[in-house]
Phi, psi and omega in degrees: 000131179285135175259118181250134179311125185300332181291343180273347183273117181290145185302323185290354183252014182289339178280357179279107183277118184292156177277097190299323182295319182282324180089010180233131180278173177273336181224142175226148178227115184226159171277153176297152183059023171237147187270149175236107181268132181243118183238094181290149181276335183278154176237161179195186180291316181218164181224154179217127170252122186239132176261123182262138182243162182294329182273009178077005180271074183288154181221142176276116186267343176194151177234021173269160182295316177262154184218133171259114177272136183208127182225137174278335185253144174289158177146182179250125186243128177261128184225163175228142170249129184235129169263118180269102183205131180298322183275319181229066178293153182207143177223126177227129178261140176209171187230138177240121175261120180258121183249163175284139184300151175291317178247123182309139175290150175264148173275000187257169174301135175250339182205143172253119183268327183217145171212106185226085180282151164281162178306146182185163183287348176249004177286144186073008174239320183234084004278168184284123169277136174239144184309131179096349178297135173266174176298324179294324179292316180294321179300316178299316180296320177297319180294318180294333183285316190250357184278152177060229182248025182295317177057049180252133188291138172238132180264143178258359180070199184289190186315130171098336181302140191218161173220143183236128181219169180210179183246178177272020182195168176275127178287123188280141172274099178271128184296128176081005183234153170288141188251326175206163178235159177227128178258145178226217178227032178290151174209159177267151178290152178282348178289126187310315183298317179290329175295320176293322181276000183055055177246146181172258174227098177240119180238077194297133175249135177282141185246133179237154182225158181206145177253143185281072187294326179271000167063031179257004176078009184238151180279063183239017177262186182299141176251148181229130177284136171280114185287104175276189188299337184263352192301320184266003184275149183295341180280356179263132185252123177270160180052046173278147177214141184219145177235128176257150184236136178306134182293143177287114185287347184265351183279157182272127182300154178240094180287163174266175185286343179275345179085353181283322177264115181281338175206109183279351184238038189292297182241110184285151172220154174223145179238179185274007174262356183097359183270160180209165180180199181221151162268112186281160175252140182244170181281348184276332179232112188254002178283173177293139180268340178274132183307118188284343179274354182264126182282331183294144181272354178227141179235119177246134180230145181225153179159203177271131179257119177279154179292156177302140182239005181261147182219131176279095184284347178277336180087348179223029170084013183259343184219101180261137176240128175257113188271141179291144162282164189297310182193163169098014182224149178280155179053036188249332177225157178301152186296336180286343177276070190305322184290332183270349177249015179256156187227146183247126180295340180293345175286354185302135174229159177273184182297341180264358180089012180275135177302143184231134175263123173244130179291339179183175181225148178251338185225147177233133175236133174240131176224147179300126189263354185240139173252089196212140176235131184239070177050228183298342178287338180088194179292154173278121182226127178291135170240139171229154184228350194188143170218153183212143171277122186285347182269358176245123178302140180293323191270003185255355189228151179285158172293129182301333183287348181269357183283000000 
């Protein structure tokens, strides 16, 4: 039986008695960009959810037993649910009235659900760790950094470090359009050749999306990767896993000959390919690189591994250029390149690489997609500062933090 927020049910409709056996009412009232999950109690061989239109061009919107109705536009929608079964066929018609929200939606991030960075030279700085901070404190700081229009950088650390955020509404999947954008701190080099090749500082983060299918408001449903330009290339490794270990505070640091790296064997890591290495410490950032609010002595991250994108153009370690991938990754192109920092929900694929159709998404996760160390520049770490639903105008809505 679907639970609908009581505030949405108009007083004049209280006399509509739901069909308790089927578990689907005759009438529903919901706000736009909010989900309505329909769970019939009856079972059969096949199912059909049909949307009826005024011009008679009806369409099958789902053939699953459960169905999530979602609309960006206000109006009254006529639908049918059909059980296709020789023994117990069933047909039920119902109506969904989609209303305008009471409080205008914001196009910006409204909540950060998870922040779990891998070790890195900006960890414990972006956001700033203060003695006594708990994981909840750091999560709040991360949320305050990137929610609304604050645009304060948050670092995800080395490969796998991630952040999960959402909006105050479901971001609609508009066919053939970009649906949301994510800003970071990527830039192109001023040198003409590198500008043409889109080289400079690109620290690509892989973007994943999820819809709140179980309707509990938490990012605990299936996740789908947005397949960017590198996804299907043989140089991209799927099902990669890496584990970082808390550094031993009693061991003696091992500096490099240049004096820039104060400890080349600072934080050890091992991955599932048999490779190993270290997150080195440099003289520019002297704080702890391992997240201080995390109690575990090991941090494991898994996902897709992008190929290295950094190149030592000087030949002797003084000038590294990190080249941008074509499209589909966070912190991969400068923020002014709106088309290249925007994302289409239609790019979503499941764990096997199969395309998945999502009517919209409630959660976005970004994680550092490269396991790479570039000399004095340090580890490649994705940073993000801002995200926005492209279907809601920026200048028409308040900052959610001002509410």
